[in-house]
N, C-alpha and C positions, 0 to 999 in steps of 0.2 A: 437802174442798170449802170454799172460802172464798166468801162472798157479802157484798158491801157495796154499798149503794145508791149510794155515791159513786164507785165503781170499776167501769169497763165497764157502766155503766148497770144494775148489779145482776146481770149475767150471772155465774154461778159459774165458778170455775176451781180447778185442783188442780195444784200444782206437782209432785206426785209423778208425774203423767202426763208431764212434761217431763224427768224425771231423767236419761235416757240421753243426750239431746241437751244437756242442762244440764251434765252432767259432762264431755262432750267439747268443748262449744263455748262455755261461758260463763266460762272461766278467761282472760279477756282483759285484765285491768287491767295497763297498762304498769307498770314498776318505779317510775316517778315517783309513781304513786298511792299505793304503800305507803311510799315514802320520805317523802312529805308527812306521813303519820301518825307516822312515827319522828321527824321534825323537830319534832313537838309533844310529844316525850318520852312518847309512848304506845306500847303494845304492845312494850315493850323488856325487856331482860333484868332479872330480879328482880320483874316484875309478873305478876299474875294477870289474865286477860282473859276475859270472857264474850261470846261472839259470838252474838246472838239472830237468828233467821231466817237461820241459817248456810248453808242450802241444801246444796250438796255440799262445804261446807267450804273455799270458795275463800279467804277471808280468812285463817283459821287456817293453812292449808297454805302459803300464800305468805309469811306473816309469821312462821312458826315459826322461821326462820333468825335472827330478831332477838332471840330468847332468852326471850320471854314464855311463860307456861304458859297454853294456851287450853282453853277449854270452849266447844264449839259446840252450839247448841240449834236444833231446827227442828221445826215441826208435822208435817212429812211423814216418815213412816217410810222411804219410798223414797229420799228425799233423803239422810237419815242413813246409809242402807245404802251408797249411793255414797260419801258422805263418808268413812266408815270404810275402805272399800276403797281409795280414793285416798290416804288418810292412813297407809297401812300403813308401820310403821317410825317413825312420828312420834309423839311423846308428846302427843297431842291427845285429849281426852275428848269424847264426844258423847252428847247425850241427846235423846230424842224428846219434845217438849212444845211446846205453843203458848207464845208469850211471856207471855200473860196467866196461865198455869198454872204457870210456873216457880217453884220453891221452893228458895232457898238461904239459909243463915245470914246474918245481918246482917254487913256489913263483910267480905264474902268476896272482892271483886274490886277491883283498882286501876282497871280500865277496863272499861267495857261498850261494845260496838260494835253498830251495826245498819246493815248495808250493803245498800242497794237495797231495803229492806223496811219502813221505818218507817211508811210510809202504810198498811200493813195492820193495824197494832195499835191497840187501844183505849187512848188516851193516859191516860184517867182511871184505868185499872188499871195499865198498865205503868209509867208514870212513878214512882209511889210505890214500886213494887217495885224498880225500878232504883236509886232513892234508897237503899233499905234494903240492897241487895246491895252497893252501893259503899262502899269505905272512906272515912274523912274526906278531903275534898279530891279524891276520886276523880273521874274524867272519864267522860262519856257522849258517844260520837262517833256522830253520824249521817252516814252516807257515802252518796254518790250519784254516778252517772256515766251519762250518756245520750248517744246519737248526736244530731246536729243536722241534721234533715231539710231545713232551709232553707239549709243550707250545703253540702250534698252531694246531687247528683242521684241517685246510687245509693241513698242512705239515703231520699230522698223517694219514689223509685219503689217500694222495698221496703215502705216504710210504707204507701203507697197500696195495695199488694196485700194487706197484712194487713187493712186496712179493707174491701177488697172481699169477703174471705172471712169477716171478723168485724166487721161494722159497729158492734157494741157496744163494741169495744175503744177505751179512752180513754188508752192509754199513749203515744200519739205527739205530735207538734207541739212538741217541746222547743225552747226558744230559750235564750239566755243570760240570766242573772238574777242578782240580788244577794240576799244573805241579811240580812234584818232580824231584830230581836229577836222571837222567837215570843211569841204571847199565851197559850200553854198551859203555861208553865214552872211554875206552881203554887207559886211561891216555893220550889221544891225545888232549882232550878238557876240558874246565871247563865251568860251566854254568855262563854266565855273566848276563843274564836276563831271567826271566821266567814269561810271562805275559799272563793273560787270560781276556777276556772281552766280554760282550754281545754287539751285534750290529744288527740293524734292516735293512733289505733289502727289497726294494720295488719291486713289481712285478705286471704285468698284467696277465690275464688268459693265453695269448699266451706265454708270457716270462716264466711263471711258468711251463707250460706244456712243453716247450722246455728245461728248466733246468732240469726237471724230466727225460726227454728222454735222455738227455745228461749225466745222471749219470751212473756209472759203470754197474748197474743192468739192464738197458734197452738197448740203442743203442750199447753198447760195448759187449753185451753178448747174445742177442736174435735174432732169425731169423726175417726177415722182416715182415712176416705175424703175428707173435706174438707182434711185436712192434706195428703194426697197430691196433691190438685188444686192447692193453694197451691204446694207444692214444685215440681211440674211446670212451672207458669207462672213461678215465680221463677227456677228454674234456666235456662229458655229466655231470660229476660231477662238473666241474668248472663253468658250466652255472648256478649252484645253489649259487655261491658265488659273491661277488661284482667284477666288472671289475678290479679295482685296490685294492691292499691289501698289508700288511706288513707281512713278515715272519721273526720271531726272530731267530737269528743265535748266534753262540758262536764261538770265534775266539781265537787263541793262537799264541804266538811267543816264540819258544825256542832258545835263543840267546847264541850260543856256541862259546867260544873264543879259538883259537889255543893256545896250550902250548908247 
């Protein structure tokens, strides 16, 4: 269980409770998302990569083909259980650990990635650790992608339903933004690249319903009966939209270089 006064108004959540839907419906990043990482010469052949907050291993599994040796870490044992099952046959290592408690030798990795999870970490602890884990001139990539509710009627309606059943949820309301130089770099990193871009993601009614359930505000936070109520109402709404549709998203890469 994670509790943070700055997230969901302090309401606790447990990603392990969302693992089944997460494994099935959160592997949604278009190929462009991964190609942008490769274009930065990161997560490629000859490199070692640590993916913190790996969840069900979405990033390592999809980037394995580019040749890097991945290690994925997540605080949730259930998330890692699914990650290992979905990575069967791939040379990917997984460990159960919070980011703050990870322990690797100095200069172990060429790249560290944090996809969709950096907001959950204690920067004062994790940033010095990542700095130690990285080889000289290594890179720390903070990756993010979110739907745009004010550019999609479907996304807005779904988001409003999440808030109906979980008013504490603060994960919505995303708009387009630019990345400036963070004020928390601690003289450990410098900004090498700061990239934002729009990206469309294709869904069916089923996959969008699964994606919404697998968000922090539903599966990870609510009791079973409330989740069922949300899903019933959400599926009823989705019967009013086409079977296949596009949801506009916005993505970002903050590429920090070790100094």
